[in-house]
N, C-alpha and C positions, 0 to 999 in steps of 0.2 A: 345115501349121500355122505354119511359119516366116514364111510370105509375109504372113500374116493379121497376126503381130504386128509386121512391119516395116512394113506398110501402115498400122496404127493408130499406130505412132510416127511416122511420115511426116506423118501427119493431125494429130497432136497439135503436133509442131514447127510446122506451117503454121498452125494455129489459134493457137498462142503468137504466132508473129511477126505476125499480123493484129491481134491484140489489143494488143499493145504498140506497134504503129504506129497503131492507133486512138486509144490513150491519149495518145501523143506528139503526134498531129496536133491532138488538143483543146487540149492545154496549151500549143502554140506560138501564140503570138499573131498575128494574120491580117496585121498591118503591122509591119514592124520598124522601132524607133526608135534613136536615138543613145543609147548606154550614157549614165548619169550620171555616172560616174566614168571618164575615160580612162585616167588613169594615175595613180600616187602617188608622188612624189619625195621622197625623204628627202635632208636636208642632209649634204653630204660627210663632217662629223664624226660625224653620227650612224650612218652605216655603218662607220666604220672604226675609231672611237676607244673607248676604254674607259678609265675612269677608276679608275688604281692609286693608292691613298693610300699615299704616300711619308711624308708628316710631317704631324703635327697641329701646330697653333699655335693660340695665343689667348690670352684673358685678360680681364680686366674691359672692359667696353664704354666706362665713362667713362674718358677720358684715353687712348684708343689713339692710335697715332702717327699715323693718317690724319685722327682727327677725326670719322670717321663717326659717326652717330648710330641706327645699327641696325647688328645681326651681320653680317646679308648684304653691307652697303657695306663695313664694315671687314674682312671675309674677302675681298671682291673686291679691295679694295686691296692686301691683303696678299699675294695670289696674283699680282695684277699686277707687284707689287715684285720677286716672284722669277720672274718669267716662268713661271709654274706654271699648271695648270688647277686651277680650284675643283672640288673633289667633293661637299662636303656641309658644310653650316653647322648645328652645332648651338647652340641658346640656352638656357642655364640660368638660374636665381637662386640665387644662394648664400644661407646663413643670414641674413646682414645685409640681404638685398633687393637685392644689387647684381646687375646682369646680368653673367654670364659667355658668352663665347664660345668656341666650338672651330672652329677651321675645318681640315676635311681638304683636303689639296692633292696634286696629282701634280704632282712637279718634272720638269723636262725632261731 
């Protein structure tokens, strides 16, 4: 009795392998081609740096020290003047309609 069971099991395994091989051969293209994407390269700072806010500076956009006309430019100037990395720029409007800038920077 055991010989018949092991024989059936072997036959099932063989049929499974043949079935899987048949499906795989249908799914594989007949001619290989070069992949569309060879590799993905990230800039060095994207791989290793993490921006941790050490300080938040800011104030009204009008009359800022750098003379910038946007919060982004004002924050970039502030980060550069402190040799810091700019993490986040937030622009809001106060009750009088004046633009307020907040710059989160990562100090060295």
